[in-house]
Z-matrix of the N, CA and C atoms (Angstrom, degrees):
N
C 1 1.468
C 2 1.533 1 111.32
N 3 1.339 2 116.04 1 -39.19
C 4 1.454 3 119.89 2 178.52
C 5 1.525 4 111.13 3 -64.05
N 6 1.334 5 117.10 4 -41.25
C 7 1.465 6 120.92 5 178.42
C 8 1.523 7 110.64 6 -63.57
N 9 1.329 8 116.51 7 -38.60
C 10 1.459 9 120.94 8 178.70
C 11 1.527 10 110.60 9 -63.62
N 12 1.317 11 115.86 10 -41.15
C 13 1.470 12 120.38 11 178.57
C 14 1.529 13 110.50 12 -63.51
N 15 1.326 14 116.75 13 -43.91
C 16 1.461 15 120.96 14 179.48
C 17 1.534 16 110.82 15 -63.65
N 18 1.323 17 116.40 16 -39.98
C 19 1.469 18 120.46 17 177.30
C 20 1.524 19 110.56 18 -62.84
N 21 1.318 20 115.73 19 -41.61
C 22 1.466 21 121.68 20 -179.80
C 23 1.535 22 110.05 21 -61.58
N 24 1.317 23 116.20 22 -48.43
C 25 1.465 24 121.12 23 -179.88
C 26 1.530 25 110.78 24 -65.22
N 27 1.319 26 116.98 25 -40.01
C 28 1.465 27 120.98 26 -179.78
C 29 1.521 28 110.74 27 -63.94
N 30 1.318 29 116.44 28 -40.39
C 31 1.469 30 120.46 29 179.02
C 32 1.520 31 110.59 30 -65.40
N 33 1.312 32 117.85 31 -42.51
C 34 1.463 33 121.08 32 178.02
C 35 1.531 34 110.82 33 -63.37
N 36 1.320 35 116.19 34 -39.03
C 37 1.464 36 120.47 35 178.54
C 38 1.520 37 111.07 36 -62.39
N 39 1.326 38 116.21 37 -42.34
C 40 1.459 39 120.35 38 178.96
C 41 1.522 40 110.93 39 -65.15
N 42 1.326 41 117.02 40 -44.31
C 43 1.463 42 121.55 41 -176.98
C 44 1.525 43 112.10 42 -62.82
N 45 1.318 44 117.13 43 -45.73
C 46 1.458 45 120.97 44 -172.08
C 47 1.523 46 114.19 45 -95.11
N 48 1.317 47 117.54 46 -30.69
C 49 1.456 48 119.71 47 -173.07
C 50 1.526 49 114.58 48 -112.09
N 51 1.319 50 117.18 49 -36.47
C 52 1.460 51 119.88 50 -174.71
C 53 1.538 52 111.49 51 -135.16
N 54 1.332 53 117.74 52 64.33
C 55 1.470 54 119.69 53 -179.20
C 56 1.529 55 113.76 54 -62.30
N 57 1.326 56 117.15 55 -18.94
C 58 1.465 57 119.64 56 178.86
C 59 1.533 58 111.36 57 -63.85
N 60 1.331 59 117.72 58 -20.79
C 61 1.464 60 121.49 59 -179.97
C 62 1.526 61 112.35 60 -84.25
N 63 1.325 62 118.10 61 -12.13
C 64 1.464 63 120.80 62 -170.44
C 65 1.520 64 112.91 63 -60.81
N 66 1.318 65 116.83 64 -53.39
C 67 1.469 66 120.90 65 -174.24
C 68 1.525 67 112.19 66 -59.33
N 69 1.346 68 116.72 67 -37.22
C 70 1.464 69 119.95 68 -175.61
C 71 1.529 70 113.18 69 -88.63
N 72 1.323 71 117.53 70 -31.41
C 73 1.460 72 119.56 71 -169.95
C 74 1.520 73 115.34 72 -108.89
N 75 1.337 74 117.80 73 -11.42
C 76 1.465 75 118.50 74 -176.03
C 77 1.528 76 112.13 75 -61.27
N 78 1.323 77 117.22 76 -33.86
C 79 1.469 78 120.48 77 -179.39
C 80 1.524 79 112.37 78 -72.37
N 81 1.329 80 116.34 79 -11.92
C 82 1.456 81 120.08 80 178.95
C 83 1.529 82 112.36 81 -91.73
N 84 1.338 83 115.73 82 -2.84
C 85 1.467 84 120.75 83 178.98
C 86 1.524 85 108.23 84 -106.69
N 87 1.322 86 118.91 85 106.48
C 88 1.479 87 121.68 86 -176.36
C 89 1.521 88 113.32 87 -53.62
N 90 1.316 89 117.24 88 -41.01
C 91 1.466 90 120.33 89 -179.20
C 92 1.521 91 111.41 90 -65.04
N 93 1.344 92 117.29 91 -38.58
C 94 1.458 93 121.72 92 -176.69
C 95 1.520 94 112.64 93 -68.79
N 96 1.332 95 117.37 94 -34.96
C 97 1.471 96 119.96 95 -176.88
C 98 1.521 97 111.83 96 -82.77
N 99 1.308 98 117.71 97 -13.34
C 100 1.463 99 120.10 98 179.61
C 101 1.526 100 110.42 99 -81.43
N 102 1.320 101 116.65 100 147.45
C 103 1.461 102 120.63 101 178.67
C 104 1.517 103 111.75 102 -66.16
N 105 1.307 104 116.10 103 -22.01
C 106 1.465 105 119.37 104 -178.99
C 107 1.522 106 111.73 105 -63.41
N 108 1.330 107 117.66 106 -28.76
C 109 1.468 108 120.08 107 179.08
C 110 1.525 109 110.70 108 -66.97
N 111 1.340 110 116.78 109 -43.22
C 112 1.463 111 120.40 110 177.37
C 113 1.520 112 111.20 111 -61.81
N 114 1.332 113 115.64 112 -44.89
C 115 1.459 114 120.29 113 -179.65
C 116 1.521 115 111.37 114 -65.16
N 117 1.320 116 117.02 115 -41.91
C 118 1.458 117 120.46 116 -179.18
C 119 1.522 118 111.09 117 -62.17
N 120 1.323 119 117.20 118 -46.12
C 121 1.458 120 120.56 119 179.50
C 122 1.532 121 110.99 120 -63.52
N 123 1.329 122 116.84 121 -40.79
C 124 1.467 123 120.50 122 179.61
C 125 1.521 124 111.35 123 -65.91
N 126 1.329 125 116.71 124 -42.31
C 127 1.463 126 121.00 125 -179.96
C 128 1.523 127 111.21 126 -64.50
N 129 1.325 128 116.81 127 -45.80
C 130 1.465 129 120.78 128 179.19
C 131 1.530 130 111.06 129 -62.21
N 132 1.334 131 116.23 130 -42.42
C 133 1.465 132 120.54 131 -179.46
C 134 1.524 133 111.07 132 -66.72
N 135 1.332 134 117.12 133 -43.87
C 136 1.465 135 121.06 134 -179.92
C 137 1.522 136 110.91 135 -63.97
N 138 1.317 137 116.99 136 -41.78
C 139 1.457 138 121.15 137 178.26
C 140 1.525 139 110.99 138 -64.50
N 141 1.328 140 116.80 139 -39.13
C 142 1.457 141 121.34 140 179.28
C 143 1.524 142 111.65 141 -65.41
N 144 1.331 143 116.93 142 -43.43
C 145 1.467 144 120.95 143 -179.34
C 146 1.527 145 110.87 144 -66.08
N 147 1.329 146 116.89 145 -47.82
C 148 1.461 147 119.95 146 -177.49
C 149 1.526 148 111.14 147 -65.21
N 150 1.320 149 116.96 148 -40.03
C 151 1.460 150 120.49 149 177.70
C 152 1.521 151 111.30 150 -67.31
N 153 1.327 152 116.21 151 -43.59
C 154 1.457 153 120.32 152 179.76
C 155 1.516 154 112.74 153 -63.32
N 156 1.330 155 117.39 154 -41.98
C 157 1.462 156 120.48 155 178.54
C 158 1.517 157 110.80 156 -63.97
N 159 1.322 158 117.24 157 -36.72
C 160 1.465 159 120.64 158 178.04
C 161 1.531 160 110.69 159 -66.98
N 162 1.328 161 116.80 160 -39.70
C 163 1.466 162 120.51 161 178.37
C 164 1.527 163 111.93 162 -64.30
N 165 1.320 164 115.94 163 -33.72
C 166 1.463 165 120.61 164 -177.86
C 167 1.522 166 112.62 165 -86.67
N 168 1.358 167 116.66 166 4.85
C 169 1.462 168 120.06 167 -175.01
C 170 1.527 169 111.75 168 -128.17
N 171 1.341 170 117.40 169 64.15
C 172 1.466 171 119.21 170 176.07
C 173 1.526 172 110.19 171 -72.71
N 174 1.338 173 119.24 172 165.74
C 175 1.473 174 127.20 173 2.09
C 176 1.528 175 111.62 174 -77.73
N 177 1.323 176 116.29 175 159.05
C 178 1.448 177 121.55 176 -177.57
C 179 1.532 178 109.57 177 -98.97
N 180 1.330 179 115.64 178 122.07
C 181 1.460 180 121.60 179 179.23
C 182 1.522 181 108.98 180 -125.91
N 183 1.322 182 116.14 181 179.20
C 184 1.461 183 120.81 182 -180.00
C 185 1.521 184 110.98 183 -63.47
N 186 1.330 185 116.90 184 -28.55
C 187 1.472 186 120.26 185 -179.55
C 188 1.523 187 111.64 186 -70.69
N 189 1.332 188 116.39 187 -17.99
C 190 1.458 189 120.13 188 178.81
C 191 1.526 190 111.00 189 -60.55
N 192 1.328 191 116.15 190 -32.92
C 193 1.460 192 120.29 191 -179.24
C 194 1.522 193 111.43 192 -62.82
N 195 1.341 194 116.45 193 -43.69
C 196 1.465 195 119.23 194 -179.24
C 197 1.516 196 111.34 195 -65.93
N 198 1.330 197 116.38 196 -38.52
C 199 1.463 198 119.23 197 178.76
C 200 1.523 199 111.31 198 -72.69
N 201 1.327 200 116.80 199 -28.14
C 202 1.456 201 121.01 200 175.26
C 203 1.525 202 110.04 201 -64.18
N 204 1.325 203 115.51 202 -43.28
C 205 1.467 204 120.43 203 178.97
C 206 1.525 205 110.74 204 -66.78
N 207 1.339 206 115.48 205 -45.73
C 208 1.466 207 119.96 206 179.26
C 209 1.530 208 110.67 207 -61.21
N 210 1.338 209 115.24 208 -41.72
C 211 1.459 210 119.71 209 179.41
C 212 1.516 211 112.12 210 -63.77
N 213 1.321 212 116.34 211 -39.86
C 214 1.459 213 120.22 212 178.75
C 215 1.527 214 110.84 213 -61.21
N 216 1.322 215 116.97 214 -46.05
C 217 1.465 216 120.72 215 -178.84
C 218 1.525 217 110.93 216 -64.25
N 219 1.317 218 116.67 217 -45.19
C 220 1.470 219 120.58 218 -178.97
C 221 1.526 220 111.41 219 -65.13
N 222 1.324 221 116.07 220 -43.21
C 223 1.463 222 119.49 221 178.54
C 224 1.518 223 111.89 222 -65.67
N 225 1.320 224 116.31 223 -35.10
C 226 1.465 225 119.80 224 178.15
C 227 1.524 226 110.52 225 -64.60
N 228 1.328 227 116.32 226 -40.86
C 229 1.474 228 120.53 227 177.46
C 230 1.530 229 110.05 228 -61.04
N 231 1.328 230 115.86 229 -45.79
C 232 1.458 231 120.27 230 179.99
C 233 1.520 232 111.23 231 -61.61
N 234 1.318 233 116.19 232 -46.73
C 235 1.464 234 120.20 233 -175.91
C 236 1.521 235 113.08 234 -71.75
N 237 1.328 236 117.49 235 -16.19
C 238 1.457 237 120.48 236 174.63
C 239 1.522 238 111.75 237 -84.48
N 240 1.342 239 117.51 238 -35.93
C 241 1.461 240 120.93 239 -176.29
C 242 1.526 241 113.46 240 -95.18
N 243 1.332 242 117.07 241 -31.67
C 244 1.459 243 120.06 242 -175.82
C 245 1.528 244 113.38 243 -57.44
N 246 1.339 245 120.05 244 -47.92
C 247 1.475 246 119.43 245 -179.72
C 248 1.522 247 113.14 246 -60.33
N 249 1.329 248 117.11 247 -31.96
C 250 1.465 249 121.08 248 179.64
C 251 1.527 250 110.52 249 -64.19
N 252 1.333 251 116.89 250 -51.50
C 253 1.459 252 120.41 251 -179.92
C 254 1.534 253 111.23 252 -68.57
N 255 1.312 254 116.04 253 -37.00
C 256 1.463 255 120.27 254 177.57
C 257 1.524 256 110.25 255 -60.91
N 258 1.329 257 116.61 256 -44.58
C 259 1.456 258 121.12 257 179.52
C 260 1.519 259 112.67 258 -64.20
N 261 1.324 260 117.28 259 -39.98
C 262 1.466 261 121.22 260 179.50
C 263 1.525 262 110.91 261 -62.88
N 264 1.343 263 116.08 262 -46.86
C 265 1.469 264 119.91 263 -178.90
C 266 1.527 265 110.53 264 -65.73
N 267 1.333 266 116.88 265 -42.68
C 268 1.466 267 120.38 266 179.24
C 269 1.523 268 110.86 267 -63.24
N 270 1.321 269 117.01 268 -42.35
C 271 1.455 270 120.96 269 178.52
C 272 1.531 271 111.34 270 -61.85
N 273 1.329 272 116.90 271 -36.68
C 274 1.465 273 121.44 272 178.78
C 275 1.528 274 110.59 273 -60.99
N 276 1.320 275 117.20 274 -44.15
C 277 1.467 276 120.22 275 -179.20
C 278 1.528 277 111.30 276 -72.29
N 279 1.310 278 116.75 277 -31.96
C 280 1.464 279 119.93 278 177.94
C 281 1.520 280 110.76 279 -62.99
N 282 1.325 281 116.98 280 -32.35
C 283 1.464 282 120.94 281 -179.40
C 284 1.523 283 112.52 282 -64.02
N 285 1.339 284 116.64 283 -18.06
C 286 1.466 285 118.88 284 176.81
C 287 1.532 286 110.61 285 -66.76
N 288 1.331 287 115.94 286 -17.61
C 289 1.461 288 121.24 287 176.19
C 290 1.533 289 111.26 288 -97.84
N 291 1.338 290 115.64 289 11.17
C 292 1.469 291 122.17 290 177.00
C 293 1.525 292 112.08 291 57.56
N 294 1.329 293 116.20 292 43.26
C 295 1.455 294 120.63 293 178.38
C 296 1.523 295 110.63 294 -90.47
N 297 1.330 296 116.28 295 158.86
C 298 1.458 297 121.09 296 178.27
C 299 1.525 298 110.68 297 -66.79
N 300 1.317 299 115.53 298 151.61
C 301 1.459 300 120.97 299 179.80
C 302 1.528 301 109.55 300 -75.96
N 303 1.329 302 116.05 301 117.67
C 304 1.466 303 121.72 302 177.18
C 305 1.529 304 108.64 303 -136.98
N 306 1.341 305 113.94 304 41.04
C 307 1.460 306 119.01 305 -173.12
C 308 1.525 307 112.63 306 -64.27
N 309 1.338 308 116.94 307 -32.49
C 310 1.457 309 119.91 308 179.24
C 311 1.521 310 111.66 309 -61.45
N 312 1.326 311 116.12 310 -44.44
C 313 1.461 312 121.29 311 178.71
C 314 1.519 313 110.90 312 -66.23
N 315 1.339 314 116.61 313 -39.99
C 316 1.456 315 120.82 314 -179.20
C 317 1.530 316 111.13 315 -65.02
N 318 1.333 317 117.48 316 -45.39
C 319 1.462 318 120.76 317 179.91
C 320 1.526 319 110.54 318 -64.16
N 321 1.328 320 116.59 319 -39.01
C 322 1.457 321 120.19 320 176.83
C 323 1.522 322 110.59 321 -60.74
N 324 1.338 323 117.03 322 -43.63
C 325 1.458 324 121.27 323 178.24
C 326 1.528 325 110.26 324 -63.43
N 327 1.338 326 116.39 325 -43.65
C 328 1.472 327 120.68 326 -178.95
C 329 1.523 328 111.23 327 -63.29
N 330 1.325 329 117.00 328 -37.22
C 331 1.474 330 119.88 329 179.16
C 332 1.526 331 111.36 330 -70.14
N 333 1.309 332 116.84 331 -37.09
C 334 1.459 333 119.25 332 176.85
C 335 1.531 334 110.99 333 -70.60
N 336 1.320 335 116.86 334 -31.48
C 337 1.470 336 120.97 335 -175.56
C 338 1.527 337 113.21 336 -69.53
N 339 1.345 338 118.03 337 -14.15
C 340 1.466 339 119.19 338 179.23
C 341 1.524 340 111.21 339 -64.32
N 342 1.330 341 117.06 340 -11.30
C 343 1.467 342 120.33 341 178.00
C 344 1.525 343 111.00 342 -59.91
N 345 1.330 344 118.04 343 -19.73
C 346 1.462 345 120.88 344 179.05
C 347 1.525 346 110.96 345 -61.99
N 348 1.337 347 117.82 346 -26.91
C 349 1.466 348 121.36 347 -179.04
C 350 1.527 349 112.51 348 -73.62
N 351 1.323 350 116.51 349 -9.22
C 352 1.466 351 119.76 350 174.57
C 353 1.534 352 109.98 351 -62.93
N 354 1.311 353 116.68 352 -24.28
C 355 1.463 354 121.35 353 179.50
C 356 1.520 355 112.45 354 -67.56
N 357 1.324 356 117.37 355 -18.98
C 358 1.467 357 121.08 356 -175.24
C 359 1.524 358 111.22 357 -58.22
N 360 1.322 359 116.93 358 -49.87
C 361 1.459 360 120.70 359 -176.77
C 362 1.515 361 112.62 360 -62.33
N 363 1.335 362 116.91 361 -42.29
C 364 1.461 363 121.09 362 -179.02
C 365 1.526 364 111.35 363 -65.01
N 366 1.326 365 116.55 364 -45.63
C 367 1.466 366 120.49 365 179.76
C 368 1.525 367 110.07 366 -66.43
N 369 1.341 368 117.03 367 -39.73
C 370 1.467 369 120.78 368 178.72
C 371 1.523 370 110.91 369 -61.70
N 372 1.315 371 116.87 370 -38.42
C 373 1.463 372 120.90 371 178.62
C 374 1.526 373 110.65 372 -64.24
N 375 1.325 374 116.83 373 -41.22
C 376 1.469 375 120.84 374 178.46
C 377 1.529 376 110.49 375 -65.26
N 378 1.328 377 116.70 376 -45.01
C 379 1.464 378 120.95 377 179.78
C 380 1.524 379 111.24 378 -62.51
N 381 1.326 380 116.18 379 -41.76
C 382 1.459 381 120.52 380 -179.76
C 383 1.521 382 111.31 381 -64.24
N 384 1.312 383 117.37 382 -38.28
C 385 1.466 384 121.09 383 178.62
C 386 1.525 385 111.45 384 -68.52
N 387 1.330 386 116.41 385 -24.34
C 388 1.467 387 121.16 386 178.25
C 389 1.517 388 112.11 387 -89.35
N 390 1.335 389 116.57 388 0.71
C 391 1.458 390 120.97 389 -179.97
C 392 1.510 391 114.08 390 82.62
N 393 1.319 392 116.15 391 16.99
C 394 1.465 393 120.92 392 178.85
C 395 1.524 394 108.54 393 -106.36
N 396 1.308 395 117.45 394 111.96
C 397 1.452 396 120.51 395 -178.97
C 398 1.524 397 109.57 396 -155.47
N 399 1.305 398 116.42 397 -179.20
C 400 1.458 399 122.02 398 -178.67
C 401 1.523 400 111.89 399 122.52
N 402 1.323 401 115.49 400 167.97
C 403 1.460 402 121.98 401 -178.26
C 404 1.523 403 111.07 402 -60.16
N 405 1.333 404 115.51 403 -46.34
C 406 1.464 405 119.61 404 -178.28
C 407 1.516 406 112.74 405 -61.04
N 408 1.318 407 116.21 406 -39.06
C 409 1.463 408 120.18 407 179.38
C 410 1.520 409 111.17 408 -63.05
N 411 1.343 410 115.82 409 -44.42
C 412 1.463 411 120.19 410 179.70
C 413 1.513 412 112.22 411 -63.67
N 414 1.329 413 116.52 412 -43.58
C 415 1.462 414 120.15 413 -179.12
C 416 1.524 415 111.34 414 -68.48
N 417 1.336 416 116.50 415 -36.68
C 418 1.463 417 119.88 416 177.56
C 419 1.523 418 110.47 417 -64.42
N 420 1.323 419 116.39 418 -44.75
C 421 1.462 420 120.66 419 179.23
C 422 1.519 421 110.82 420 -62.94
N 423 1.330 422 115.44 421 -40.99
C 424 1.458 423 119.62 422 179.72
C 425 1.527 424 111.24 423 -66.00
N 426 1.324 425 116.51 424 -41.88
C 427 1.465 426 120.90 425 178.22
C 428 1.528 427 110.38 426 -61.35
N 429 1.321 428 115.22 427 -40.82
C 430 1.469 429 119.78 428 179.12
C 431 1.531 430 110.88 429 -62.39
N 432 1.322 431 116.68 430 -42.18
C 433 1.465 432 120.09 431 -179.89
C 434 1.526 433 111.70 432 -68.62
N 435 1.328 434 117.88 433 -32.08
C 436 1.460 435 120.21 434 174.63
C 437 1.522 436 110.59 435 -64.22
N 438 1.328 437 116.47 436 -38.27
C 439 1.461 438 120.34 437 177.45
C 440 1.523 439 110.32 438 -66.13
N 441 1.336 440 116.21 439 -43.09
C 442 1.455 441 120.57 440 177.00
C 443 1.528 442 110.18 441 -61.46
N 444 1.332 443 115.76 442 -40.45
C 445 1.470 444 120.50 443 178.06
C 446 1.523 445 110.84 444 -60.53
N 447 1.333 446 116.29 445 -44.38
C 448 1.466 447 120.33 446 179.98
C 449 1.524 448 110.96 447 -62.50
N 450 1.338 449 116.87 448 -39.67
C 451 1.466 450 120.53 449 178.00
C 452 1.527 451 110.28 450 -65.14
N 453 1.325 452 115.74 451 -42.37
C 454 1.465 453 121.00 452 -179.02
C 455 1.526 454 111.33 453 -62.28
N 456 1.322 455 116.45 454 -47.52
C 457 1.465 456 120.01 455 179.11
C 458 1.518 457 110.76 456 -68.71
N 459 1.334 458 116.33 457 -34.92
C 460 1.455 459 119.84 458 176.87
C 461 1.517 460 111.99 459 -60.97
N 462 1.335 461 116.19 460 -40.57
C 463 1.469 462 120.01 461 176.89
C 464 1.529 463 111.03 462 -64.48
N 465 1.335 464 115.18 463 -37.88
C 466 1.456 465 118.73 464 177.44
C 467 1.519 466 111.44 465 -65.36
N 468 1.349 467 115.64 466 -42.91
C 469 1.462 468 120.35 467 179.73
C 470 1.525 469 111.32 468 -63.82
N 471 1.324 470 116.10 469 -32.59
C 472 1.469 471 120.27 470 179.21
C 473 1.526 472 110.80 471 -56.81
N 474 1.323 473 116.44 472 -44.93
C 475 1.463 474 120.04 473 -177.47
C 476 1.521 475 112.59 474 -85.17
N 477 1.325 476 116.92 475 -29.89
C 478 1.464 477 119.68 476 178.76
C 479 1.530 478 110.64 477 -67.64
N 480 1.350 479 116.01 478 -39.42
C 481 1.467 480 120.99 479 -177.07
C 482 1.523 481 113.23 480 -107.48
N 483 1.333 482 117.81 481 0.40
C 484 1.462 483 121.95 482 -178.19
C 485 1.528 484 110.47 483 58.27
N 486 1.332 485 115.57 484 57.15
C 487 1.457 486 122.10 485 -179.56
C 488 1.526 487 110.63 486 -100.29
N 489 1.323 488 115.11 487 163.83
C 490 1.446 489 120.46 488 170.75
C 491 1.525 490 108.74 489 -76.36
N 492 1.328 491 117.17 490 155.09
C 493 1.466 492 121.31 491 -179.89
C 494 1.523 493 111.48 492 -55.38
N 495 1.313 494 116.64 493 -45.98
C 496 1.457 495 121.47 494 -177.39
C 497 1.521 496 111.24 495 -61.60
N 498 1.313 497 117.14 496 -45.63
C 499 1.461 498 120.84 497 -179.25
C 500 1.527 499 111.35 498 -66.82
N 501 1.317 500 117.02 499 -41.22
C 502 1.460 501 120.76 500 -178.08
C 503 1.520 502 111.41 501 -62.01
N 504 1.326 503 117.17 502 -46.84
C 505 1.466 504 120.63 503 -179.89
C 506 1.523 505 111.27 504 -68.84
N 507 1.331 506 116.63 505 -39.53
C 508 1.472 507 119.84 506 179.73
C 509 1.518 508 111.20 507 -63.92
N 510 1.315 509 117.42 508 -45.52
C 511 1.458 510 120.90 509 178.25
C 512 1.526 511 111.09 510 -63.45
N 513 1.324 512 116.05 511 -38.53
C 514 1.460 513 120.14 512 -178.10
C 515 1.524 514 111.25 513 -66.63
N 516 1.330 515 117.40 514 -44.12
C 517 1.464 516 120.30 515 178.80
C 518 1.524 517 111.47 516 -67.21
N 519 1.332 518 116.30 517 -36.92
C 520 1.459 519 119.93 518 177.20
C 521 1.527 520 110.55 519 -64.06
N 522 1.313 521 116.39 520 -44.13
C 523 1.465 522 121.04 521 178.25
C 524 1.519 523 110.89 522 -62.93
N 525 1.333 524 117.25 523 -38.90
C 526 1.464 525 120.82 524 178.67
C 527 1.516 526 110.93 525 -62.78
N 528 1.341 527 116.78 526 -46.51
C 529 1.460 528 120.59 527 179.93
C 530 1.514 529 112.95 528 -61.92
N 531 1.327 530 116.62 529 -41.34
C 532 1.461 531 120.30 530 -179.18
C 533 1.528 532 111.18 531 -72.03
N 534 1.315 533 116.96 532 -42.60
C 535 1.458 534 120.56 533 -177.12
C 536 1.518 535 111.43 534 -63.97
N 537 1.314 536 118.15 535 -37.06
C 538 1.460 537 121.12 536 -179.94
C 539 1.517 538 112.20 537 -67.77
N 540 1.326 539 116.57 538 -12.47
C 541 1.460 540 120.08 539 179.63
C 542 1.520 541 112.75 540 -86.38
N 543 1.332 542 117.28 541 -8.66
C 544 1.464 543 118.32 542 177.18
C 545 1.527 544 108.76 543 -60.01
N 546 1.327 545 117.66 544 120.01
C 547 1.483 546 120.93 545 -172.62
C 548 1.523 547 114.83 546 -53.91
N 549 1.322 548 117.27 547 -48.33
C 550 1.460 549 117.32 548 -173.64
C 551 1.523 550 111.47 549 -69.92
N 552 1.327 551 117.73 550 -31.16
C 553 1.459 552 119.73 551 175.71
C 554 1.525 553 110.33 552 -67.82
N 555 1.325 554 115.70 553 -45.14
C 556 1.455 555 120.42 554 -178.51
C 557 1.525 556 110.69 555 -65.12
N 558 1.329 557 117.33 556 -41.96
C 559 1.457 558 120.91 557 -179.19
C 560 1.519 559 111.86 558 -66.11
N 561 1.321 560 116.70 559 -44.28
C 562 1.460 561 120.11 560 178.32
C 563 1.518 562 110.82 561 -61.57
N 564 1.302 563 115.28 562 -44.85
C 565 1.453 564 118.35 563 -176.66
C 566 1.521 565 111.71 564 -69.28
N 567 1.339 566 116.86 565 -41.33
C 568 1.459 567 120.86 566 177.95
C 569 1.518 568 110.54 567 -61.06
N 570 1.332 569 116.94 568 -43.81
C 571 1.462 570 120.78 569 178.95
C 572 1.520 571 110.53 570 -58.91
N 573 1.308 572 116.68 571 -41.67
C 574 1.466 573 120.90 572 -178.85
C 575 1.525 574 110.86 573 -62.14
N 576 1.317 575 116.91 574 -52.74
C 577 1.452 576 119.95 575 -173.61
C 578 1.520 577 111.41 576 -68.59
N 579 1.336 578 117.88 577 -40.06
C 580 1.461 579 120.30 578 -178.34
C 581 1.530 580 110.67 579 -67.01
N 582 1.330 581 116.15 580 -46.89
C 583 1.468 582 118.76 581 -179.30
C 584 1.521 583 111.30 582 -62.69
N 585 1.321 584 116.77 583 -39.10
C 586 1.455 585 119.00 584 178.94
C 587 1.531 586 110.95 585 -69.29
N 588 1.301 587 115.87 586 -37.78
C 589 1.462 588 119.48 587 -176.77
C 590 1.530 589 111.98 588 -64.86
N 591 1.336 590 116.24 589 -34.10
C 592 1.443 591 120.20 590 -178.12
C 593 1.529 592 112.93 591 -103.98
N 594 1.335 593 115.32 592 17.93
C 595 1.457 594 119.93 593 -176.76
C 596 1.531 595 111.99 594 -56.79
N 597 1.310 596 116.97 595 -37.42
C 598 1.461 597 119.55 596 -177.55
C 599 1.499 598 113.74 597 -70.11
N 600 1.336 599 117.83 598 -13.26
C 601 1.460 600 120.07 599 -177.58
C 602 1.502 601 114.13 600 -92.66
N 603 1.334 602 118.17 601 0.30
C 604 1.454 603 120.32 602 -178.03
C 605 1.526 604 110.26 603 -109.17
């Protein structure tokens, strides 16, 4: 259990502080190479988003529980598929710089990076305690975290593909804009946020 905790902390350190170590050292971290790490990060992030959206969408009724569950499932689906498509689109633009194909490493980094969405629930709780809530607040916070996610993956892509800072961020934002246009992703996500936002009215 102690080794697992150290692996968890080491992976977070690499993702947020030292992404240049990811490509070379991720295979040396047993927790990082296991599929359970991707699932754990996605589950925690999905639970945080669904809980946070419910907190920001009063009044709270018994029906909120059902929408909380539905939101968790929908967000989990999004967070499992979104990094895959995001990585593919980003890798496509990176090829314009004639870089080597390292899409597997990039997608792995993108899937681990969804852990940034775990912050949603904590920030939503703080905002709710300050009397700041509503649909707009939740969507603004979510949009902000998507931007942070794009920056995080962009930094990872910089070291994975040896890109310049400007190119890495530009490709990452372009990939984010295109990926969000995928109809089924947008529809699933919109359904989740709208249903949760109006949960108290049903």
